[in-house]
N, CA, C and O of each residue as an XYZ file, in Angstrom:
484
protein
N     -91.968      3.931     89.403
C     -92.666      4.983     88.582
C     -91.548      6.299     89.072
O     -91.561      7.296     88.350
N     -90.855      6.294     89.955
C     -89.842      7.309     90.422
C     -88.571      7.075     90.014
O     -87.699      7.915     89.789
N     -88.496      5.749     89.918
C     -87.193      5.037     89.264
C     -87.074      5.450     87.920
O     -85.970      5.817     87.517
N     -87.877      5.444     87.302
C     -88.172      5.865     86.058
C     -87.949      7.340     85.448
O     -87.759      7.730     84.296
N     -88.053      8.029     86.737
C     -87.793      9.645     86.407
C     -88.938     10.355     86.482
O     -88.711     11.549     86.290
N     -90.082     10.112     86.684
C     -91.224     10.708     87.169
C     -91.012     11.348     88.736
O     -90.380     10.926     89.705
N     -91.835     12.556     88.525
C     -91.836     13.472     89.882
C     -92.460     12.280     90.915
O     -92.974     11.209     90.595
N     -92.247     12.806     92.176
C     -92.808     11.945     93.199
C     -93.951     12.587     93.600
O     -94.644     11.855     94.306
N     -94.388     13.626     93.425
C     -95.801     14.271     93.615
C     -96.678     13.836     92.615
O     -97.856     13.724     92.953
N     -96.359     13.551     91.399
C     -97.276     13.163     90.384
C     -97.455     11.400     90.636
O     -98.539     10.818     90.641
N     -96.599     10.992     90.762
C     -96.266      9.108     91.299
C     -97.088      9.041     92.455
O     -97.735      7.995     92.409
N     -97.444      9.972     93.881
C     -97.858      9.561     94.679
C     -99.441      9.979     94.617
O    -100.260      9.433     95.356
N     -99.742     10.825     93.828
C    -101.097     11.474     93.569
C    -101.420     10.319     92.795
O    -102.498      9.919     93.234
N    -101.044      9.596     91.889
C    -101.488      8.502     90.977
C    -101.855      7.192     91.857
O    -102.840      6.461     91.752
N    -101.052      7.137     92.517
C    -101.212      5.813     93.268
C    -101.880      6.117     94.586
O    -101.727      5.236     95.432
N    -102.573      7.147     94.940
C    -103.377      7.515     95.947
C    -102.511      7.221     97.334
O    -103.042      6.550     98.219
N    -101.277      7.697     97.487
C    -100.653      7.345     98.472
C     -99.853      8.905     98.864
O     -99.403      9.700     98.038
N     -99.840      9.047    100.409
C     -99.057     10.472    100.703
C     -97.460     10.354    100.507
O     -96.711      9.378    100.521
N     -97.192     12.003    100.282
C     -95.650     11.490     99.924
C     -94.783     11.480    101.177
O     -93.578     11.230    101.161
N     -95.612     11.822    102.448
C     -94.819     11.407    103.749
C     -94.517      9.472    103.933
O     -93.608      8.803    104.426
N     -95.914      9.127    103.191
C     -95.694      7.722    103.537
C     -95.050      6.843    102.343
O     -94.900      5.623    102.413
N     -94.640      7.760    101.077
C     -93.890      7.061    100.171
C     -92.342      7.204    100.868
O     -91.556      6.260    100.948
N     -92.119      8.334    101.265
C     -90.739      8.504    101.584
C     -90.345      7.598    103.295
O     -89.216      7.303    103.686
N     -91.252      7.417    103.800
C     -91.454      6.162    105.269
C     -90.959      4.997    104.557
O     -90.029      4.319    104.997
N     -91.537      4.760    103.507
C     -91.441      3.177    102.890
C     -90.334      3.291    102.343
O     -89.730      2.220    102.404
N     -89.539      4.398    101.626
C     -88.317      4.350    101.147
C     -87.083      4.298    102.145
O     -85.960      3.842    101.928
N     -87.572      4.867    103.263
C     -86.352      4.602    104.037
C     -86.496      3.396    105.279
O     -85.724      3.232    106.223
N     -87.646      2.677    104.977
C     -87.670      1.145    105.950
C     -86.736      0.144    105.883
O     -86.116     -0.169    104.867
N     -86.633     -0.376    107.007
C     -85.539     -1.220    106.950
C     -86.270     -2.611    106.072
O     -87.467     -2.638    105.783
N     -85.525     -3.453    105.814
C     -86.110     -4.818    105.241
C     -86.852     -5.742    106.371
O     -86.262     -6.188    107.354
N     -88.095     -5.939    106.110
C     -88.953     -6.878    107.196
C     -88.100     -8.012    107.638
O     -87.031     -8.191    107.055
N     -88.381     -8.619    108.390
C     -88.095     -9.883    108.782
C     -88.563    -11.018    107.816
O     -88.032    -12.118    107.972
N     -89.342    -10.894    107.000
C     -89.884    -11.876    106.319
C     -88.957    -11.749    104.970
O     -88.563    -12.808    104.480
N     -88.626    -10.645    104.409
C     -87.878    -10.240    103.390
C     -86.347    -10.649    103.706
O     -85.659    -11.272    102.898
N     -85.983    -10.308    104.731
C     -84.417    -11.075    105.096
C     -84.211    -12.613    105.309
O     -83.188    -13.250    105.058
N     -85.655    -13.185    105.939
C     -85.434    -14.645    105.616
C     -85.812    -15.028    104.036
O     -85.323    -16.004    103.466
N     -86.386    -14.470    103.662
C     -86.695    -14.624    101.846
C     -85.305    -14.633    101.464
O     -84.952    -15.657    100.879
N     -84.306    -13.621    101.674
C     -83.214    -13.478    101.045
C     -82.005    -14.300    101.465
O     -80.969    -14.388    100.807
N     -82.243    -14.883    102.608
C     -81.321    -15.815    102.954
C     -81.647    -17.254    102.566
O     -80.745    -18.091    102.522
N     -83.270    -17.651    102.202
C     -83.405    -18.955    102.031
C     -83.232    -18.884    100.548
O     -83.355    -19.995    100.034
N     -82.900    -17.596     99.417
C     -83.113    -17.890     98.050
C     -81.527    -18.155     98.131
O     -81.109    -18.933     97.274
N     -80.629    -17.654     98.983
C     -79.316    -18.134     98.711
C     -79.068    -19.194     98.912
O     -77.997    -19.541     98.415
N     -79.710    -20.099     99.568
C     -79.533    -21.437    100.047
C     -80.384    -22.093     99.124
O     -80.074    -23.284     99.114
N     -81.290    -21.864     98.366
C     -81.872    -22.331     97.184
C     -80.911    -22.298     96.132
O     -80.575    -23.340     95.568
N     -80.461    -21.232     95.834
C     -79.631    -21.248     94.667
C     -78.392    -22.105     94.939
O     -77.922    -22.937     94.162
N     -77.958    -21.802     96.082
C     -76.854    -23.219     96.266
C     -76.855    -24.547     96.198
O     -75.970    -25.311     95.813
N     -78.352    -24.842     96.767
C     -78.734    -26.304     96.435
C     -78.939    -26.638     95.173
O     -78.767    -27.816     94.861
N     -79.347    -25.683     94.185
C     -79.564    -25.922     93.127
C     -78.419    -26.032     92.116
O     -78.486    -26.693     91.080
N     -77.436    -25.367     92.492
C     -76.318    -25.554     91.779
C     -75.136    -26.455     92.189
O     -74.059    -26.491     91.594
N     -75.488    -27.220     93.339
C     -74.757    -28.431     93.937
C     -75.626    -29.356     93.167
O     -74.911    -29.932     92.346
N     -76.705    -29.698     93.089
C     -77.172    -30.789     91.881
C     -77.310    -30.348     90.506
O     -78.281    -30.585     89.788
N     -76.214    -29.653     90.169
C     -76.017    -29.395     88.873
C     -77.171    -29.043     87.809
O     -77.324    -29.518     86.684
N     -77.993    -28.010     88.529
C     -79.428    -27.871     87.976
C     -80.436    -28.631     87.885
O     -81.482    -28.157     87.442
N     -80.370    -29.932     88.265
C     -81.379    -31.085     88.194
C     -82.327    -31.009     89.264
O     -83.261    -31.774     89.023
N     -82.516    -30.211     90.683
C     -83.560    -30.121     91.666
C     -84.274    -28.920     91.214
O     -83.828    -27.800     90.962
N     -85.515    -29.392     91.159
C     -86.522    -28.697     91.039
C     -87.267    -28.463     92.805
O     -86.578    -28.730     93.789
N     -88.454    -28.038     92.919
C     -88.882    -27.392     93.816
C     -89.027    -28.454     94.820
O     -88.703    -28.123     95.960
N     -89.490    -29.794     94.629
C     -89.486    -30.667     95.610
C     -88.467    -31.288     96.308
O     -88.480    -31.557     97.510
N     -87.492    -31.529     95.430
C     -86.306    -31.639     96.114
C     -85.450    -30.852     96.824
O     -84.770    -31.187     97.794
N     -85.523    -29.709     96.254
C     -84.888    -28.465     97.347
C     -85.707    -28.405     98.476
O     -85.149    -28.318     99.570
N     -86.978    -28.435     98.415
C     -87.612    -28.621     99.508
C     -87.371    -29.420    100.808
O     -87.397    -29.071    101.989
N     -87.089    -30.800    100.111
C     -86.680    -32.055    100.936
C     -85.237    -32.008    101.584
O     -84.880    -32.633    102.582
N     -84.409    -31.062    100.746
C     -82.784    -31.018    101.356
C     -83.218    -29.823    102.244
O     -82.678    -29.831    103.351
N     -83.998    -28.886    102.030
C     -83.989    -27.833    103.140
C     -84.624    -28.667    104.478
O     -83.949    -28.948    105.469
N     -85.650    -28.910    104.354
C     -86.596    -29.801    105.375
C     -85.799    -30.923    106.178
O     -85.380    -30.789    107.328
N     -85.685    -31.852    105.519
C     -84.680    -33.083    105.907
C     -83.896    -33.035    106.061
O     -83.584    -33.231    107.235
N     -82.651    -32.698    104.952
C     -81.405    -32.768    104.953
C     -80.484    -31.582    105.977
O     -79.451    -31.926    106.550
N     -81.009    -30.282    106.073
C     -80.615    -29.088    106.736
C     -81.452    -28.805    107.768
O     -80.990    -27.908    108.473
N     -82.754    -29.319    108.217
C     -83.463    -29.098    109.303
C     -83.912    -27.758    109.153
O     -83.937    -27.155    110.226
N     -84.292    -27.069    108.117
C     -84.544    -25.656    108.085
C     -86.515    -25.739    107.727
O     -87.068    -26.042    106.670
N     -87.080    -25.382    108.928
C     -88.636    -25.237    108.775
C     -89.029    -24.422    107.706
O     -89.056    -23.215    107.944
N     -89.358    -24.818    106.525
C     -89.831    -24.061    105.386
C     -91.036    -24.681    104.893
O     -91.285    -25.868    105.106
N     -91.995    -23.699    104.062
C     -92.836    -24.515    103.364
C     -92.662    -24.942    101.929
O     -91.652    -24.575    101.328
N     -93.621    -25.733    101.301
C     -93.138    -26.115    100.170
C     -93.647    -24.918     98.863
O     -93.141    -24.666     97.769
N     -94.616    -24.476     99.426
C     -95.173    -23.024     98.513
C     -94.125    -22.141     98.629
O     -93.734    -21.488     97.662
N     -93.615    -22.055     99.767
C     -92.412    -20.730     99.946
C     -91.369    -21.220     98.903
O     -91.113    -20.600     97.871
N     -90.888    -22.195     99.210
C     -89.743    -22.669     98.616
C     -89.849    -22.600     96.851
O     -88.927    -22.245     96.117
N     -91.113    -23.004     96.442
C     -91.549    -22.951     95.239
C     -91.707    -21.127     94.869
O     -91.249    -20.705     93.808
N     -92.181    -20.471     95.558
C     -92.041    -19.085     95.015
C     -90.738    -18.595     95.100
O     -90.318    -17.765     94.294
N     -89.920    -19.137     96.209
C     -88.447    -18.308     95.907
C     -87.701    -19.124     94.738
O     -86.726    -18.559     94.245
N     -87.977    -20.118     94.348
C     -87.430    -20.864     93.125
C     -87.571    -19.814     92.204
O     -86.711    -19.098     91.691
N     -89.238    -19.841     92.029
C     -89.970    -18.971     90.942
C     -88.980    -17.179     91.012
O     -88.444    -16.691     90.017
N     -88.978    -16.768     91.887
C     -88.244    -15.141     91.907
C     -87.000    -15.471     91.756
O     -86.413    -14.414     91.521
N     -86.175    -16.428     91.755
C     -84.685    -16.401     91.667
C     -84.642    -17.059     90.176
O     -83.505    -17.261     89.751
N     -85.793    -17.444     89.271
C     -85.434    -17.752     87.708
C     -84.912    -18.967     87.840
O     -83.979    -19.056     87.042
N     -85.039    -19.900     88.419
C     -84.093    -20.961     88.360
C     -85.391    -22.164     88.510
O     -86.443    -22.048     89.140
N     -84.843    -23.459     87.605
C     -85.950    -24.480     87.662
C     -85.214    -25.699     87.025
O     -84.385    -25.709     86.115
N     -85.720    -26.678     87.718
C     -84.899    -28.325     87.859
C     -85.364    -28.576     86.305
O     -85.927    -27.810     85.523
N     -84.890    -30.025     86.133
C     -85.077    -30.778     84.939
C     -86.282    -31.212     84.802
O     -86.845    -31.193     85.896
N     -86.975    -31.614     83.936
C     -88.472    -32.260     83.852
C     -87.833    -33.625     84.306
O     -86.673    -33.918     84.593
N     -89.051    -34.388     84.267
C     -88.797    -35.697     84.661
C     -89.577    -36.480     83.248
O     -90.785    -36.611     83.052
N     -88.479    -36.909     82.416
C     -89.076    -37.501     81.289
C     -88.476    -38.839     80.885
O     -88.178    -39.346     79.804
N     -88.399    -39.295     82.396
C     -88.122    -40.861     82.145
C     -89.056    -41.409     81.873
O     -90.135    -40.985     82.287
N     -88.983    -42.565     81.071
C     -90.273    -43.688     80.857
C     -90.752    -44.522     81.671
O     -89.891    -45.319     82.042
N     -91.867    -44.710     82.165
C     -92.458    -45.402     83.186
C     -93.311    -46.657     82.645
O     -94.134    -47.234     83.355
N     -93.035    -47.008     81.350
C     -93.777    -48.227     80.473
C     -93.359    -49.678     81.301
O     -92.183    -49.972     81.516
N     -94.303    -50.376     81.651
C     -94.263    -51.394     82.052
C     -93.386    -52.349     81.250
O     -93.431    -52.127     80.041
N     -92.689    -53.244     81.582
C     -91.483    -54.236     80.610
C     -92.289    -55.588     80.548
O     -92.881    -56.089     81.504
N     -92.232    -56.001     79.514
C     -93.010    -57.163     79.220
C     -92.230    -58.214     79.972
O     -91.002    -58.148     79.931
N     -92.802    -59.150     80.636
C     -91.988    -60.196     81.581
C     -91.044    -61.081     80.498
O     -91.303    -61.219     79.302
N     -89.799    -61.687     81.265
C     -88.601    -62.068     80.067
C     -89.083    -63.671     80.320
O     -88.834    -64.545     79.490
N     -89.760    -63.917     81.497
C     -90.182    -65.429     81.334
C     -91.281    -66.001     80.475
O     -92.376    -65.452     80.351
N     -90.902    -67.247     79.828
C     -91.755    -67.496     78.833
C     -93.268    -67.858     79.317
O     -93.396    -68.304     80.457
N     -94.420    -67.683     78.496
C     -95.502    -68.529     78.961
C     -95.759    -69.739     79.180
O     -95.257    -70.550     78.401
N     -96.544    -70.203     80.208
C     -96.396    -71.722     80.540
C     -97.791    -71.960     79.564
O     -98.805    -71.340     79.246
N     -97.033    -73.507     79.268
C     -97.855    -74.172     78.593
C     -99.497    -74.711     79.079
O     -99.834    -74.821     80.258
N    -100.256    -74.960     78.078
C    -101.609    -75.072     78.267
C    -101.564    -76.348     78.408
O    -101.569    -76.934     77.325
N    -101.511    -77.190     79.559
C    -101.764    -78.466     79.567
C    -103.370    -79.241     79.550
O    -103.670    -80.334     79.070
N    -104.106    -78.391     80.150
C    -105.539    -78.740     79.810
C    -106.215    -78.611     78.551
O    -107.364    -79.043     78.450
N    -105.616    -78.049     77.547
C    -106.015    -77.722     76.495
C    -107.502    -77.147     76.134
O    -108.494    -77.603     75.564
N    -107.141    -75.886     76.772
C    -108.713    -75.208     77.026
C    -108.786    -74.581     75.392
O    -107.831    -74.403     74.636
N    -109.892    -74.379     75.191
C    -110.454    -73.855     73.747
C    -111.377    -72.482     74.273
O    -112.524    -72.768     74.620
N    -111.090    -71.409     74.340
C    -111.772    -70.385     74.417
C    -112.838    -69.419     73.368
O    -113.536    -68.436     73.617
N    -112.594    -70.205     72.099
C    -112.978    -69.640     70.795
C    -114.449    -70.374     70.647
O    -114.688    -71.557     70.890
N    -115.555    -69.170     70.095
C    -116.917    -69.463     70.153
C    -117.239    -69.440     69.104
O    -116.817    -68.642     68.267
N    -118.093    -70.346     68.909
C    -118.988    -70.826     67.291
C    -119.736    -69.673     67.050
O    -119.547    -69.081     65.987
N    -120.659    -69.196     67.956
C    -121.885    -68.286     67.725
C    -121.653    -67.248     68.833
O    -120.700    -67.183     69.609
N    -122.861    -66.351     68.731
C    -122.751    -65.138     69.854
C    -123.731    -65.757     71.039
O    -124.662    -66.561     70.994
N    -123.300    -65.253     71.782
C    -124.032    -65.555     73.531
C    -123.683    -67.045     73.736
O    -124.493    -67.771     74.311
N    -122.708    -67.443     73.363
C    -122.380    -69.072     73.962
C    -121.048    -68.550     74.690
O    -120.358    -67.543     74.530
N    -120.965    -69.765     75.643
C    -119.357    -69.719     76.371
C    -118.397    -70.976     75.873
O    -117.246    -71.078     76.295
């Protein structure tokens, strides 16, 4: 709100925050988590670009943890991917079973499975 040109006093009153607390927040250096998230976001964007935009959260997480040995959770990776505004390609591959190419074996016993009436075997 302050960045939009509103007065600090009005913004702090509306948000129920003291003005000294606002200025302390503004001067505060980034936390360890914010620094790590910025570093991880750069890595995630680089991994995503190296995969030509195909990697999503699961593959990026696998690359970070297994490929590079960086301990990071899957949900954290997904959060940073969303914040970076990137996404992988959807998995649209068809997973249908293909018919076997071998021919069906001949019925040497000459079985007849047709029935003449109901409740008959």
